[in-house]
Phi, psi and omega in degrees: 000127183283166179294324179296321179294317179297318181296315180295323178294320178295322179295316179297318178298319179299318179293320179298322179284336183272333185305315178302319178294322179295323178296316179298316179297322179297320180289321185280322187250312187294315182300312178299322180294316179295321178294321177296320178298317179294316182293335183293345178266010180237153173261101182232095180236111185293343179279345180240325179212148183267340182252137178293140180239129181297130184235002180065231181261020182300322180295323179286324174295319177298321180297320181297335181256005184272104181296326180294322178296314182293327176294315179295324177293320176295317177300318180296319179296315179298312180299313184294311184293315181295310181296323181295315179297313181297320181293323179292317181294309180293321179297322177296318178297317179294318180297317179296323179292314181289344179281345179278154179274123175205162183293131179080021183298322180298317179293321180295321178297321178295317180295324183296331183272350184301316179304322179289328184283336182286148179300139184296319180298322178294317178297317180298320179295318178297317180290331175295323175291318180301319184268007179299136186284343183262312184233016181289143183291332182292315176296323178297321180294314187274354176249333182245306183292305177239093190291077177278321180245153181273338180218155182297155178247138177276082189299319183265352180255353179258122181302334180284338183249339188299316183297322181285333177292317179288329174297316180300317180295318180293319179297318180300320184284317193258353177300324181296327177296314177297319181298320180293319178298316181290326178297320178299322177290321180298323183287347177270355179270126183291137177292340179297329180297317179291322180296315179295323180292322179291326177297326178284359176097011181281144177277164177303324179294319177294322178296324179297313184281332184263341180241303187297306184297312179299316182286339181265359185301320176302316179293324178296317180293321178295315178298319178298318180296312180298313184289327177297313181299319182288318181289323180294329179260022183301136180220301190297319181299313182290319182300319182284320186283313187230343185066017182095351181268186357279139178063028180077012183289341177238016178285119179264171181302319181297321178291324178293319177297316179300315180294321181296318185276311188273330182264314183265353177056032180263083187289324180296310179292323176298321177296321177297320177298319179297317182297313181296318177298318179297318180294323177296316179296318180298319180297317180291319179297317179296319178295317179294321178295321178296316179296320179296319179296323178293321179294317180295319178294321179293329179275356179079023179263133180285130181288000000 
């Protein structure tokens, strides 16, 4: 039996084993998306009419002129990009630290993953207390313990500070997830590479950029992909901490969709918002998958 025959048989077996999962995913994910796409061409608002009326692309035209939608999209972009950059930088630092041998490393690794394991709503509630302008521990620290400011700041009530407060809470919770992904990649890199590089006269900083980052790029892209999807669809953290306020300064796309569908009962327009959000996510996922394939091919890894 030739290698090509064995390979083709393995591929067929793989597809046969994958088909049940693909069918389940199609039922769970594909059907709702297709139904939302269909509904987006109708005007179905239970507060004004009970029967759906075909509206063509009116919902998408309305979206293009909807200032609240563009504001929420801008808030989502700021939140996603800022938190993602901070999580990658901090996660890399934590992963490099946990990759070193030291006493109690196993216990430290367990503690490091705890923020990610805790429920998001619980974390959001804790951070809402921390940032409270009257009795929050953060104001107490920067006004009494380390007197940086002379008076407390309304972190969640000031539009200039609220977005950065929710970013801080999200970074605290999800950095550990990025760190664990990067740590798994670091442990697959042979120490002989660093030893040989140091013999050639390279500094630790040069080894980081010339060995660690290139070989860790697949894990970096995977972490970026996961965190982008999660941050772009953020809901529970923002809902508990600020509810999208003050003045819509922390309203994300997911909160706007929720308000459109559940509060205003505008299902047609809400479906159009879902479709556009889905297309944005698909575009980013496709770009990340393309970049990942290029990185894997450059590293000589079979896809």
